[in-house]
C-alpha positions as CSV (number, residue, x, y, z in Angstrom):
1,M,-7.9,16.0,13.3
2,A,-10.0,15.3,10.3
3,A,-13.0,13.1,10.8
4,A,-11.6,10.3,8.6
5,A,-8.4,10.2,10.6
6,V,-10.3,10.1,13.9
7,E,-12.4,7.2,12.6
8,R,-9.3,5.4,11.3
9,S,-7.5,5.8,14.7
10,S,-10.6,4.5,16.5
11,T,-10.7,1.4,14.3
12,Q,-7.0,0.8,14.8
13,T,-7.5,1.0,18.6
14,E,-10.5,-1.4,18.4
15,A,-8.5,-3.9,16.3
16,R,-5.6,-4.0,18.8
17,Q,-7.9,-4.1,21.9
18,A,-10.3,-6.7,20.6
19,A,-7.4,-9.1,19.7
20,Q,-5.7,-8.5,23.1
21,A,-9.0,-9.1,24.9
22,Y,-9.6,-12.4,23.1
23,L,-6.0,-13.6,23.9
24,D,-6.2,-12.5,27.5
25,S,-9.5,-14.3,28.0
26,R,-8.2,-17.5,26.6
27,L,-5.0,-17.4,28.6
28,A,-6.9,-16.5,31.8
29,N,-9.1,-19.5,31.3
30,G,-6.1,-21.7,30.6
31,A,-4.4,-20.6,33.8
32,S,-7.4,-21.7,35.8
33,T,-7.9,-25.1,34.2
34,T,-4.5,-26.6,33.5
35,T,-4.5,-28.6,36.7
36,K,-7.7,-30.4,35.8
37,S,-6.0,-32.9,33.5
38,S,-8.2,-35.8,34.5
39,Q,-11.3,-33.9,33.4
40,I,-10.3,-33.0,29.9
41,R,-10.9,-34.8,26.6
42,P,-7.9,-36.0,24.5
43,F,-7.0,-33.3,22.0
44,T,-5.5,-34.0,18.6
45,V,-4.8,-31.9,15.5
46,P,-6.9,-33.5,12.7
47,E,-5.0,-34.7,9.6
48,L,-6.7,-33.9,6.2
49,D,-5.6,-35.5,3.0
50,I,-6.6,-32.6,0.6
51,S,-5.5,-34.5,-2.6
52,R,-9.2,-34.8,-3.6
53,S,-9.5,-31.0,-3.5
54,F,-7.6,-30.8,-6.7
55,S,-10.2,-32.9,-8.5
56,T,-12.4,-31.5,-11.3
57,S,-15.4,-32.8,-9.2
58,L,-17.1,-30.1,-7.2
59,E,-18.4,-32.7,-4.9
60,D,-14.9,-33.9,-4.1
61,R,-13.8,-30.3,-3.3
62,K,-16.9,-29.8,-1.1
63,A,-16.1,-32.9,0.8
64,I,-12.7,-31.6,1.8
65,A,-14.3,-28.2,2.5
66,A,-16.6,-29.9,5.0
67,Q,-13.6,-31.3,6.8
68,I,-12.0,-27.9,6.9
69,H,-15.2,-26.4,8.3
70,D,-15.2,-29.0,11.1
71,A,-11.6,-28.3,12.0
72,C,-12.0,-24.5,11.9
73,T,-15.0,-24.5,14.2
74,N,-13.4,-26.8,16.7
75,S,-9.6,-27.0,17.0
76,G,-8.7,-24.1,14.6
77,F,-5.7,-26.2,13.6
78,F,-5.3,-29.1,11.1
79,H,-2.5,-30.9,9.3
80,I,-2.6,-31.3,5.6
81,I,-1.1,-34.0,3.3
82,G,-1.6,-34.4,-0.4
83,H,-0.8,-30.7,-0.8
84,G,1.5,-30.9,-3.8
85,I,4.5,-29.0,-2.4
86,S,7.7,-30.7,-3.4
87,E,10.0,-32.3,-0.9
88,T,12.8,-30.5,-2.7
89,S,11.3,-27.1,-1.9
90,R,10.5,-28.0,1.7
91,T,14.1,-29.2,2.3
92,A,15.7,-26.3,0.5
93,I,13.8,-23.6,2.5
94,L,14.7,-25.2,5.8
95,D,18.3,-25.5,4.8
96,L,18.3,-21.8,3.7
97,A,17.1,-20.9,7.2
98,K,20.1,-22.7,8.7
99,R,22.5,-20.9,6.3
100,F,21.0,-17.4,7.1
101,F,21.1,-17.8,10.9
102,H,24.5,-19.5,11.2
103,T,26.6,-18.2,8.3
104,L,25.5,-14.6,7.7
105,P,27.8,-12.3,9.9
106,R,26.1,-10.3,12.6
107,E,27.0,-7.0,10.9
108,K,25.3,-8.1,7.7
109,K,22.2,-9.0,9.7
110,E,22.2,-5.6,11.4
111,A,22.0,-3.9,8.1
112,L,18.7,-5.8,7.5
113,H,17.3,-5.1,11.0
114,V,13.5,-4.7,11.2
115,R,13.9,-1.5,13.0
116,H,14.9,0.1,9.7
117,S,11.6,-1.1,8.1
118,N,8.1,0.4,8.4
119,Y,6.7,-3.0,7.7
120,F,8.8,-5.2,10.1
121,R,10.7,-6.8,7.2
122,G,14.2,-8.1,7.5
123,W,16.2,-9.6,10.4
124,E,14.6,-9.8,13.8
125,P,16.9,-10.6,16.7
126,A,15.8,-12.5,19.8
127,D,13.8,-10.5,22.3
128,Y,13.2,-7.6,19.9
129,T,9.5,-8.2,19.8
130,Y,7.0,-10.1,21.9
131,V,4.0,-11.6,20.1
132,N,1.9,-11.0,23.1
133,P,2.3,-7.3,23.9
134,A,1.1,-7.9,27.5
135,D,4.3,-10.0,28.1
136,W,6.7,-7.1,27.7
137,E,4.3,-4.5,29.2
138,G,4.0,-6.6,32.3
139,G,7.7,-7.5,32.4
140,Q,7.0,-10.9,33.8
141,A,7.5,-13.1,30.8
142,A,10.7,-14.9,29.9
143,P,12.5,-13.3,26.9
144,E,11.6,-14.9,23.6
145,T,14.6,-16.8,22.1
146,K,13.5,-16.9,18.5
147,E,15.4,-15.3,15.7
148,G,13.7,-14.4,12.5
149,F,13.9,-13.1,8.9
150,N,10.6,-11.6,7.6
151,W,9.5,-10.8,4.1
152,G,6.2,-10.2,2.2
153,Y,4.5,-10.4,-1.1
154,E,6.1,-9.0,-4.2
155,A,5.1,-9.6,-7.8
156,G,8.5,-11.2,-8.6
157,L,7.6,-14.0,-6.1
158,D,4.1,-14.6,-7.5
159,P,3.8,-17.3,-10.2
160,S,0.9,-15.4,-11.7
161,G,3.0,-12.3,-12.1
162,G,0.5,-10.3,-10.0
163,D,-1.9,-7.6,-11.3
164,G,0.4,-4.6,-10.8
165,M,-1.8,-3.2,-8.1
166,Y,0.1,-4.4,-4.9
167,A,-0.3,-2.0,-2.0
168,E,1.7,-2.3,1.3
169,L,0.2,-2.6,4.7
170,D,-0.3,1.2,5.0
171,G,-1.4,1.6,1.4
172,G,2.0,2.6,0.1
173,K,3.1,1.4,-3.4
174,E,6.8,0.9,-2.6
175,N,7.5,-2.7,-1.7
176,G,9.0,-3.0,1.8
177,N,11.1,-6.2,1.3
178,V,14.8,-6.3,2.1
179,W,17.2,-9.0,1.0
180,P,20.8,-10.1,1.8
181,E,23.3,-9.4,-1.0
182,E,23.6,-12.3,-3.4
183,G,27.4,-12.5,-2.7
184,D,26.7,-12.9,1.0
185,L,24.2,-15.7,0.7
186,P,24.3,-17.1,-2.9
187,G,20.9,-18.4,-4.1
188,F,19.0,-16.9,-1.1
189,Y,16.4,-15.1,-3.2
190,D,16.0,-17.8,-5.8
191,T,15.3,-20.4,-3.1
192,I,12.7,-18.2,-1.5
193,K,11.1,-17.5,-4.8
194,Q,10.7,-21.2,-5.6
195,Y,9.2,-22.0,-2.2
196,Y,7.1,-18.9,-1.8
197,G,5.5,-19.3,-5.3
198,Q,4.4,-22.8,-4.5
199,I,3.0,-21.8,-1.1
200,L,1.2,-18.8,-2.6
201,D,-0.5,-21.1,-5.1
202,L,-1.5,-23.5,-2.3
203,A,-2.8,-20.6,-0.2
204,R,-5.1,-19.4,-3.0
205,H,-6.3,-23.0,-3.5
206,L,-7.0,-23.3,0.2
207,F,-8.9,-20.1,0.3
208,R,-11.3,-21.4,-2.4
209,L,-11.9,-24.4,-0.1
210,F,-12.5,-22.0,2.8
211,A,-15.1,-20.3,0.7
212,L,-16.9,-23.6,0.1
213,S,-16.6,-24.4,3.8
214,L,-18.5,-21.2,4.5
215,D,-21.2,-22.0,2.0
216,L,-20.0,-19.3,-0.3
217,P,-19.3,-19.5,-4.1
218,E,-15.9,-21.2,-4.6
219,G,-14.6,-18.0,-6.2
220,H,-15.9,-15.6,-3.6
221,F,-12.4,-14.5,-2.5
222,D,-10.7,-14.7,-5.9
223,E,-10.8,-11.0,-6.7
224,M,-9.4,-10.3,-3.2
225,M,-6.3,-12.4,-3.8
226,T,-4.8,-10.8,-6.9
227,H,-2.0,-9.0,-5.0
228,P,-2.5,-10.5,-1.6
229,G,-0.8,-10.0,1.7
230,G,1.6,-12.9,2.3
231,I,4.1,-12.4,5.0
232,A,6.5,-15.2,5.6
233,R,9.3,-15.8,8.0
234,L,12.4,-18.0,8.5
235,L,12.6,-18.8,12.2
236,Y,15.3,-20.3,14.4
237,Y,14.8,-21.6,17.9
238,P,18.0,-22.5,19.8
239,P,18.2,-25.7,21.8
240,S,17.0,-25.6,25.4
241,K,19.5,-24.9,28.0
242,D,17.6,-27.2,30.4
243,P,15.3,-29.6,28.5
244,Q,12.2,-30.3,30.5
245,P,8.9,-32.0,29.4
246,L,5.7,-29.9,29.2
247,D,4.3,-29.4,32.7
248,P,1.3,-27.2,33.0
249,K,2.1,-26.5,36.7
250,R,5.6,-25.2,36.0
251,K,6.4,-21.7,34.6
252,D,8.8,-22.0,31.7
253,D,12.0,-20.1,32.0
254,E,12.7,-20.4,28.2
255,I,10.1,-19.3,25.6
256,G,10.8,-19.5,21.9
257,L,7.6,-17.6,20.9
258,G,5.1,-16.6,23.5
259,A,1.4,-17.4,23.6
260,H,-0.4,-15.7,20.7
261,T,-2.8,-15.9,17.9
262,D,-1.8,-15.2,14.3
263,Y,-3.1,-12.0,12.6
264,E,-4.1,-12.7,9.0
265,C,-6.6,-15.1,7.5
266,F,-4.7,-18.4,8.0
267,T,-1.2,-19.7,8.4
268,I,0.6,-22.4,6.5
269,L,3.4,-23.7,8.7
270,L,6.4,-25.8,7.7
271,C,8.7,-26.9,10.5
272,S,11.8,-29.1,11.1
273,S,11.6,-32.4,13.0
274,A,12.4,-30.8,16.4
275,P,9.1,-30.4,18.3
276,G,8.1,-27.1,19.9
277,L,4.6,-26.0,18.8
278,E,2.1,-26.1,21.6
279,I,-1.7,-25.4,21.2
280,L,-4.1,-24.2,23.8
281,S,-6.9,-26.7,23.4
282,P,-10.6,-25.9,23.5
283,E,-10.5,-27.0,27.2
284,D,-7.7,-24.4,27.7
285,V,-4.9,-26.9,28.3
286,W,-1.5,-26.7,26.6
287,V,-0.9,-29.7,24.4
288,P,2.0,-30.4,22.0
289,A,1.5,-30.5,18.3
290,P,4.0,-33.0,16.8
291,A,6.0,-32.1,13.8
292,V,5.1,-34.6,11.1
293,E,7.4,-35.2,8.0
294,G,5.8,-34.0,4.8
295,E,2.9,-32.3,6.4
296,F,1.9,-28.6,6.8
297,I,0.1,-27.3,9.8
298,I,-2.8,-24.9,8.9
299,N,-4.4,-22.6,11.5
300,V,-7.1,-20.0,11.5
301,A,-5.9,-16.5,12.2
302,D,-7.5,-13.5,13.8
303,F,-8.6,-11.7,10.6
304,L,-10.6,-14.7,9.4
305,M,-12.1,-15.1,12.9
306,R,-13.1,-11.5,12.7
307,W,-14.4,-11.9,9.2
308,T,-16.6,-14.9,10.2
309,N,-17.8,-13.1,13.3
310,G,-16.2,-15.7,15.5
311,V,-17.6,-18.7,13.8
312,Y,-14.1,-19.9,12.8
313,K,-11.7,-20.0,15.8
314,S,-8.3,-18.5,15.9
315,T,-6.4,-20.8,18.3
316,V,-3.8,-19.6,20.8
317,H,-0.5,-21.3,20.4
318,R,3.2,-20.9,21.4
319,V,6.6,-22.4,20.7
320,V,8.8,-23.8,23.4
321,N,11.8,-25.8,22.3
322,R,12.1,-28.4,25.1
323,T,14.9,-30.4,23.4
324,R,18.6,-30.1,22.8
325,D,18.0,-29.9,19.0
326,E,17.8,-26.7,17.0
327,R,14.3,-26.0,15.6
328,Y,13.5,-24.2,12.3
329,S,10.2,-23.2,10.9
330,V,8.8,-21.3,8.0
331,P,5.3,-19.9,8.6
332,F,3.4,-18.2,5.8
333,F,0.7,-15.8,6.9
334,F,-1.9,-15.4,4.2
335,S,-4.1,-12.4,3.9
336,I,-6.1,-10.9,1.1
337,N,-5.2,-7.7,-0.9
338,Y,-4.1,-5.2,1.8
339,D,-6.2,-2.4,0.3
340,Q,-9.4,-4.5,0.6
341,M,-12.0,-3.2,3.0
342,V,-13.6,-6.1,4.9
343,E,-16.9,-6.4,6.6
344,T,-18.3,-9.3,8.5
345,L,-19.7,-12.0,6.2
346,P,-23.5,-11.7,6.3
347,S,-23.9,-15.5,6.5
348,C,-22.1,-15.4,9.8
349,I,-24.4,-12.9,11.4
350,T,-27.5,-14.2,13.2
351,P,-29.8,-13.0,16.0
352,E,-27.8,-15.2,18.4
353,N,-24.5,-13.9,17.0
354,P,-24.9,-10.3,16.0
355,M,-22.1,-8.4,14.2
356,R,-19.2,-7.8,16.6
357,Y,-16.6,-5.9,14.5
358,P,-16.6,-2.7,12.4
359,P,-15.2,-2.7,8.8
360,I,-11.4,-2.4,8.4
361,R,-8.9,-2.6,5.6
362,A,-6.9,-5.8,5.7
363,G,-3.5,-4.1,5.7
364,E,-4.5,-1.6,8.3
365,Y,-5.5,-4.5,10.6
366,V,-2.3,-6.5,10.2
367,L,0.0,-3.4,10.5
368,E,-1.7,-2.4,13.8
369,R,-1.2,-5.9,15.2
370,L,2.5,-5.8,14.2
371,R,3.1,-2.4,15.7
372,A,1.7,-3.8,19.0
373,T,4.4,-6.4,19.2
374,A,7.4,-4.0,19.3
375,K,8.5,-2.4,22.5
376,D,8.5,0.9,20.7
377,G,5.2,0.2,18.8
């Protein structure tokens, strides 16, 4: 095997193992402390009004960036309001999820199955993947009940039109998206285009705030977002067969999406009114994150934690629908250009916190994490 191939394989192994080790350590700590509820501090997801971040005043933008820094070094999650995404787009994309999962015939979904894709695009039936590979390897976890439809960036969805340089997760130039036929779900692509374009603009805006939050020039990441990775999903969580409140002492028989961390830089999550998202707090206790009308939930993902040498925290979370209501969500996982090589930010390396991770291409990292979730990966 050529030296470059050996090095790439070693880096891929490191990426998978480092992420799994972090998740395993958090879950192990959580298992040992969930009964100590009287000793933990109350945990809440901070709410940030980012409307000032659209100001022409740099000081206004820095003020919001400071709040983001505080959230990213503590909870790793925060709500945002004042984001500018229209209610029309938010409602339309959630309605589209209902249409896809309930009106598209099974045989039409099968034609879009993610097993046909090198990039995990298309329809994903329940229990086809486990977000925590250790769950299916150990065989002890409850099957995941979520059903999904996955797609990624393409120039036609980008309000900027892109730069014509998009590369897929593995460096390929052929876009991996698959779509239902227009006659099967009229308006499907147009609805996604409207929503995705707005969210992509918001993600680029947020990353400029992330740059300020790390004491970098505001445009530090701009040239890395010209054809960015932006995987999005429509997700459906069926009602619980036996609704029970969250009880840390009881093992759940139903899991919508198992305990995991996200892979990219950060996630922008839209969800319906049915609750279900649960976060492993800094004290390693599962706490519910309520769905709030009109807000998005933002969370740090593993690639940004890696990039910042662990300064920003990728927080473990899961989804358990404990109600008799259907739950829908639309996560948008934002990355940088997949062909971008990334090294630890120098400002995040100190004698007390030496560099932990070798350089890796953004797409290579995400693809390796996706492969780990499939039983045949």
